[in-house]
C-alpha positions as CSV (number, residue, x, y, z in Angstrom):
1,M,107.6,138.5,97.4
2,T,107.2,137.6,93.8
3,L,108.4,134.5,92.1
4,P,110.6,134.8,89.0
5,G,109.4,133.8,85.5
6,R,106.0,132.7,84.5
7,F,105.0,132.0,88.2
8,S,105.1,135.8,88.9
9,D,101.6,136.3,87.4
10,P,99.0,136.4,90.3
11,R,96.5,134.5,88.1
12,V,98.9,131.5,88.0
13,L,99.3,131.6,91.8
14,T,95.5,131.9,92.2
15,L,94.9,129.0,89.9
16,V,97.4,126.8,91.7
17,G,95.9,127.7,95.0
18,L,92.4,127.0,93.8
19,L,93.5,123.6,92.5
20,A,95.5,122.7,95.6
21,V,92.7,123.2,98.1
22,P,90.2,120.7,96.5
23,A,93.0,118.2,95.9
24,A,94.0,118.3,99.6
25,V,90.4,117.9,100.7
26,W,89.8,115.1,98.3
27,A,92.9,113.2,99.5
28,A,92.1,113.8,103.2
29,L,88.5,112.5,102.8
30,G,89.6,109.5,100.7
31,L,92.2,108.5,103.4
32,R,89.7,109.0,106.1
33,A,87.1,106.8,104.3
34,R,89.7,104.1,103.6
35,A,90.7,104.0,107.2
36,R,87.1,103.7,108.3
37,R,86.1,100.9,106.0
38,G,89.4,99.1,105.5
39,G,90.2,98.2,109.1
40,A,90.2,94.6,110.2
41,K,87.2,93.6,112.3
42,G,89.4,91.8,114.8
43,P,92.7,90.0,115.1
44,L,93.2,87.4,112.4
45,G,93.4,83.9,113.9
46,R,95.7,81.2,112.8
47,V,94.9,79.9,109.3
48,W,93.5,76.4,109.4
49,H,95.0,73.9,107.0
50,P,93.3,70.6,106.3
51,Q,96.4,68.5,106.8
52,E,96.5,69.6,110.4
53,T,93.5,67.5,111.3
54,V,93.2,65.0,108.4
55,A,95.7,62.2,108.3
56,L,97.0,61.3,104.9
57,T,97.1,57.8,103.7
58,Q,100.4,56.2,102.5
59,A,99.3,56.5,98.8
60,E,98.4,60.2,99.3
61,E,101.8,60.9,101.0
62,R,103.6,59.0,98.2
63,A,101.7,61.0,95.5
64,F,102.5,64.3,97.3
65,G,106.2,63.3,97.5
66,Q,106.3,62.6,93.7
67,V,104.7,65.9,92.9
68,V,107.2,67.7,95.2
69,S,110.2,65.9,93.7
70,R,109.1,66.8,90.2
71,L,108.8,70.5,91.2
72,S,112.1,70.6,93.0
73,F,115.0,72.5,91.4
74,G,117.6,69.9,92.1
75,S,117.8,68.6,88.5
76,G,117.5,72.0,86.9
77,R,114.4,71.1,84.9
78,L,110.9,69.8,85.5
79,R,110.4,66.1,84.8
C-alpha cells in the first residue's frame, strides 16, 4: 500500500521510521528514569505549623488582625 503525494517515496518512510524508533526509546527511558527517581520516599505527614504549638500574645494577635484587615478585599483597595 502506497501513500499519496510526497509520502509515497520509500526514502521518506524510511527516514520517518528511523527517527520514530529513537524518539520512542528516548521517551520510554526518560519516563522510566523519572518514575524511578521522582517517587516519594514515604507518605507525606501532616505539615507542622508554628501556631499549632506556640501561643500568640495579645499584641501578636492584634498585629496579625491588623495585617489581615489591610489585606482583605472588603473596601476594594489596600489601606
